[in-house]
C-alpha positions as CSV (number, residue, x, y, z in Angstrom):
1,M,-6.6,0.8,-7.5
2,K,-8.1,4.1,-8.8
3,K,-7.8,7.2,-6.7
4,R,-9.4,10.5,-7.5
5,I,-7.6,13.6,-6.1
6,Y,-9.8,16.0,-4.2
7,Y,-9.0,19.5,-2.9
8,H,-8.5,18.1,0.7
9,D,-5.7,15.9,-0.7
10,T,-3.7,19.0,-1.8
11,D,-1.8,21.9,-0.4
12,C,-2.8,25.6,-1.2
13,G,-1.1,25.2,-4.6
14,G,-3.3,22.3,-5.7
15,V,-0.5,19.8,-5.4
16,V,-1.0,16.6,-3.4
17,Y,0.6,16.9,0.0
18,Y,3.5,14.4,0.1
19,G,2.4,12.7,3.3
20,N,-1.0,11.8,1.7
21,Y,0.9,9.3,-0.5
22,L,1.2,7.1,2.6
23,K,-2.5,6.9,2.9
24,F,-2.9,6.1,-0.8
25,L,-0.4,3.3,-0.4
26,E,-2.2,1.9,2.6
27,E,-5.5,1.9,0.7
28,A,-3.9,0.2,-2.3
29,R,-2.3,-2.6,-0.3
30,S,-5.6,-3.1,1.7
31,E,-7.4,-3.5,-1.7
32,Y,-4.7,-5.8,-2.9
33,L,-5.2,-8.1,0.1
34,E,-8.9,-8.0,-0.5
35,E,-8.4,-9.1,-4.1
36,L,-6.6,-12.1,-2.6
37,G,-9.5,-12.8,-0.3
38,F,-8.2,-11.3,2.9
39,S,-9.6,-8.3,4.7
40,V,-7.4,-6.4,7.1
41,K,-10.2,-6.4,9.6
42,G,-10.6,-10.1,9.3
43,L,-6.8,-10.7,9.8
44,M,-6.9,-8.4,12.8
45,G,-9.7,-10.5,14.3
46,Q,-7.4,-13.5,14.0
47,G,-4.6,-11.7,15.8
48,V,-2.7,-11.1,12.6
49,L,-1.4,-7.5,12.4
50,F,1.1,-5.8,10.0
51,V,3.5,-3.0,10.9
52,V,5.6,-0.9,8.5
53,R,9.3,-1.7,8.9
54,R,10.5,0.6,6.1
55,Q,8.9,3.0,3.6
56,E,10.5,4.3,0.4
57,I,8.9,6.8,-2.0
58,D,10.4,8.3,-5.1
59,Y,8.4,11.4,-6.1
60,K,9.0,12.0,-9.9
61,Y,6.1,14.4,-10.8
62,P,3.4,15.9,-8.7
63,A,-0.2,14.7,-8.6
64,V,-2.6,17.7,-8.6
65,Y,-6.2,18.5,-7.8
66,G,-8.6,16.8,-10.2
67,D,-6.2,14.0,-11.2
68,T,-7.3,10.4,-11.3
69,L,-4.5,8.1,-10.2
70,E,-3.9,4.4,-10.8
71,I,-1.9,2.8,-8.0
72,R,-0.5,-0.5,-9.3
73,T,0.4,-2.8,-6.4
74,R,2.3,-6.0,-6.4
75,V,4.2,-8.1,-3.9
76,K,7.9,-7.7,-4.6
77,E,9.0,-10.4,-2.1
78,H,7.8,-12.2,1.0
79,S,9.1,-14.5,3.7
80,A,7.6,-16.3,6.7
81,V,7.1,-13.0,8.6
82,R,7.5,-10.3,6.0
83,I,5.8,-8.8,2.9
84,Q,7.3,-6.2,0.7
85,F,4.8,-4.3,-1.5
86,A,5.9,-2.3,-4.6
87,Y,3.8,0.4,-6.2
88,E,3.7,2.6,-9.2
89,I,1.4,5.7,-9.2
90,I,0.4,6.8,-12.6
91,N,-1.9,9.7,-13.6
92,Q,-4.8,9.7,-16.1
93,D,-2.3,10.6,-18.9
94,G,-0.2,7.5,-18.2
95,K,2.7,9.5,-16.6
96,L,4.6,7.8,-13.9
97,L,4.3,10.1,-10.8
98,S,5.8,8.0,-8.1
99,K,7.3,4.6,-7.2
100,A,7.3,3.2,-3.7
101,V,8.1,0.2,-1.6
102,T,6.6,-0.7,1.8
103,D,8.3,-3.4,3.8
104,M,6.0,-4.8,6.4
105,V,6.3,-7.5,9.1
106,C,3.6,-9.6,10.6
107,V,3.1,-9.3,14.4
108,D,0.6,-10.6,17.0
109,K,-1.4,-8.4,19.3
110,A,1.6,-8.1,21.7
111,L,3.6,-6.7,18.7
112,K,5.8,-9.8,18.6
113,L,6.8,-11.3,15.3
114,R,4.6,-14.0,14.0
115,E,4.4,-16.0,10.8
116,L,2.0,-15.1,8.1
117,P,-1.1,-17.3,8.0
118,Q,-0.5,-20.3,5.8
119,S,-3.4,-19.4,3.6
120,L,-1.9,-16.0,2.9
121,K,1.5,-17.5,2.2
122,E,-0.1,-19.8,-0.3
123,K,-1.8,-16.9,-2.1
124,L,1.3,-14.8,-2.2
125,A,3.3,-17.7,-3.7
126,R,1.1,-17.7,-6.8
């Protein structure tokens, strides 16, 4: 996923505010799922929700105003109820700025664990 950095993404020094990376990662995994043929909204309509169990981010270099980032997303591992996404955030010069891992679990509308839909498990297995 490509992400352009605007002024509103940054602090007064023009550096991306660290908390904004969480938004970038959410956008990237939503697009990843869409590339597999699943929309988050569609899954929610089926009572399939995802919650973050754990988030790790290693900040190596700052992203700054005007940068264009590439957020590379992949599934690191998955189980019947869990998906672990891994990301690399790279700037327009090819410099690795950040690495992250998001560990998510699948829940129903009552926030109880539930299995991933079979169709999603099949796509993730590829």
